[in-house]
C-alpha positions as CSV (number, residue, x, y, z in Angstrom):
1,X,42.4,-74.8,204.2
2,X,43.3,-73.1,200.9
3,X,43.6,-76.5,199.3
4,X,40.1,-77.5,200.4
5,X,38.7,-74.1,199.2
6,X,40.4,-74.5,195.8
7,X,39.1,-78.1,195.5
8,X,35.5,-76.9,196.4
9,X,35.7,-74.0,193.9
10,X,36.9,-76.2,191.1
11,X,34.2,-78.8,191.8
12,X,31.6,-76.0,191.8
13,X,32.8,-74.7,188.4
14,X,32.9,-78.2,186.9
15,X,29.3,-78.9,188.2
16,X,27.9,-75.6,186.8
17,X,29.6,-76.2,183.4
18,X,28.3,-79.7,183.1
19,X,24.7,-78.7,183.8
20,X,25.0,-75.9,181.3
21,X,26.3,-78.2,178.6
22,X,23.8,-80.9,179.4
23,X,20.9,-78.5,178.9
24,X,21.9,-77.8,175.3
25,X,20.2,-80.1,172.8
26,X,18.6,-80.4,169.4
27,X,15.0,-79.3,169.8
28,X,14.3,-78.8,166.1
29,X,11.3,-80.5,164.6
30,X,12.1,-83.8,163.0
31,X,10.2,-82.8,159.9
32,X,12.0,-79.5,159.3
33,X,9.8,-76.7,160.6
34,X,6.4,-75.3,161.2
35,X,4.9,-76.4,157.9
36,X,5.0,-79.6,155.9
37,X,5.7,-82.8,157.7
38,X,5.0,-86.3,156.4
39,X,7.2,-86.6,153.3
40,X,5.0,-89.4,152.0
41,X,2.2,-86.9,151.4
42,X,4.2,-84.8,148.9
43,X,2.7,-85.1,145.5
44,X,-0.6,-85.0,143.7
45,X,-3.5,-87.2,144.9
46,X,-6.7,-87.5,142.9
47,X,-10.2,-89.0,143.5
48,X,-12.4,-89.9,140.6
49,X,-16.2,-89.6,141.2
50,X,-18.9,-90.6,138.8
51,X,-22.2,-88.9,139.6
52,X,-25.3,-88.5,137.5
53,X,-23.5,-90.0,134.5
54,X,-20.7,-87.4,134.6
55,X,-17.0,-87.8,135.6
56,X,-15.8,-85.5,138.4
57,X,-12.4,-85.3,140.0
58,X,-11.1,-83.7,143.1
59,X,-7.6,-83.8,144.5
60,X,-4.9,-82.5,146.7
61,X,-1.4,-81.3,145.9
62,X,1.1,-81.3,148.7
63,X,4.5,-79.7,148.2
64,X,7.7,-80.3,150.2
65,X,7.8,-76.7,151.4
66,X,4.4,-77.0,153.2
67,X,1.8,-75.9,150.7
68,X,-1.5,-77.7,150.0
69,X,-3.9,-77.0,147.2
70,X,-7.4,-78.5,146.7
71,X,-9.2,-78.4,143.5
72,X,-12.3,-79.9,141.8
73,X,-12.7,-80.3,138.1
74,X,-14.6,-82.3,135.3
75,X,-13.1,-84.5,132.7
76,X,-13.0,-81.6,130.2
77,X,-11.0,-79.3,132.5
78,X,-7.6,-79.2,134.0
79,X,-7.0,-78.5,137.7
80,X,-5.5,-75.1,138.6
81,X,-3.3,-76.0,141.6
82,X,-2.2,-72.4,142.2
83,X,-5.8,-71.3,142.7
84,X,-6.1,-71.9,146.5
85,X,-2.8,-72.6,148.1
86,X,-2.7,-72.9,151.9
87,X,-0.1,-74.0,154.3
88,X,-0.3,-77.4,156.1
89,X,1.3,-79.4,158.8
90,X,1.0,-83.2,158.8
91,X,2.0,-85.1,161.9
92,X,0.8,-88.3,163.7
93,X,-2.0,-88.9,161.2
94,X,-3.5,-85.4,161.3
95,X,-3.3,-82.8,158.6
96,X,-3.8,-79.2,159.8
97,X,-4.5,-76.6,157.2
98,X,-3.8,-72.9,158.1
99,X,-5.3,-69.6,157.0
100,X,-3.0,-66.9,155.6
101,X,-2.9,-65.3,159.0
102,X,-1.5,-68.5,160.6
103,X,-4.7,-69.5,162.4
104,X,-6.1,-73.0,161.9
105,X,-8.6,-73.5,159.1
106,X,-9.3,-77.1,159.6
107,X,-7.8,-80.4,160.7
108,X,-8.5,-83.9,159.2
109,X,-7.3,-87.4,159.9
110,X,-5.3,-89.1,157.2
111,X,-3.5,-92.4,156.4
112,X,-1.4,-93.6,153.6
113,X,-1.4,-97.2,152.4
114,X,1.6,-99.3,153.0
115,X,2.5,-99.2,149.3
116,X,2.3,-95.4,149.3
117,X,-0.3,-95.3,146.4
118,X,-3.5,-94.5,148.3
119,X,-4.3,-91.6,150.7
120,X,-7.4,-91.6,152.9
121,X,-8.6,-88.3,154.3
122,X,-11.5,-88.1,156.8
123,X,-13.0,-85.5,159.1
124,X,-11.2,-85.2,162.4
125,X,-14.5,-84.9,164.4
126,X,-15.7,-88.3,163.0
127,X,-18.4,-86.9,160.7
128,X,-18.5,-88.6,157.3
129,X,-16.6,-91.6,156.1
130,X,-13.8,-89.8,154.3
131,X,-12.4,-90.2,150.8
132,X,-9.6,-92.2,149.2
133,X,-7.2,-90.6,146.7
134,X,-4.7,-92.2,144.4
135,X,-1.2,-90.8,144.0
136,X,-0.6,-89.5,140.4
């Protein structure tokens, strides 16, 4: 009887330990955290627009630590990328931009060309056609 009780107790301990160890796992984000994401976005992307005979530019700058800046300028100006930094998360073709308090500002669809030189950004709700930016 003692032998059966010892065998049962040992079996119970092994079963409990195996379930506990099996439940441990790596649940970290593949992209390193709450902000950032798609490493192909990192860099400066610029769109050149000619309107009413003038050259205008707008662009995005994505940093590896999860910051995004948007700026518009003319050919006689230089962009101030530190002017309007926000945090972003890019995953599964969607860029989400966050306000300083952590709430969502907006979300947009995006895609990067296979050669990594063009970025298309469009409205998530389908309004508008979106714009294409070239990596600088």
